[in-house]
N, C-alpha and C positions, 0 to 999 in steps of 0.2 A: 536888311542885315540879319535879322533873326531867322528868316526863311533860309538864307544861305547857310547859316550856322547849323540849323536843323537838318538841312540836306546833307551837309558834310558828316554830321553825326550818324545819320541813317546809313550813309554809304560805308562809313567806318564800321558800324555795327554789323552790317551785312558781310563785309570782308572778314571781320573777326569770327563771325559764325561759320563761315566757310573754312577758315583756318582751324577752328576747333573741331569741325567735322572731319577734316583731313587728319588731324592729330589723333582723334579718336579711332579712326580706321587704322592708322599706323600702329597704335598701341594694341588694338585688338589683334591685328595680324602678328605682332611680336609675341603676345601672350600665347597665341596658338602655336607658334614655332617653339616657344619655351616649353610648353606642355609636351609637344611632340619630342623634343630633344630630351626632356626629363624622362619620358617613358623609354626612349632608346637607351639612355644611360642605365636606367634601372634594369632593363632587359639584358644589356651587356654585362652588368655587374653580376646578375644571377647566373649567366652563362659562364662567367669566369669562376665564380664560386663552385659551380657544378664541375667544371673542368679541373679545378684544383682538388676537389674532393676525390675525383676519379684518379687523378695522378698521385695523390698522397698515399693511397693504399697499395701502390704497386712497387714500393721500395725505391732504391736509388736508380737513377736513370743510367742506362747502359751507354758506354761511349759510342760515338759515331763510328761507322764501319772503317773509316780511313785511319784509325789509330792502331 
């Protein structure tokens, strides 16, 4: 009886360790993606600020040619 219980516990522990390793790999991949997306957003924000600064000094925008 004790041997069977011990075997079940060992199997359960092994399965839990595998799940933890999978979850850790998933979380690591997600953090890498979050870092990549954060850098992209920062880069786009800088480009937007730069474009706004260039456009702000040129005065009002001319109407499109079809007016």
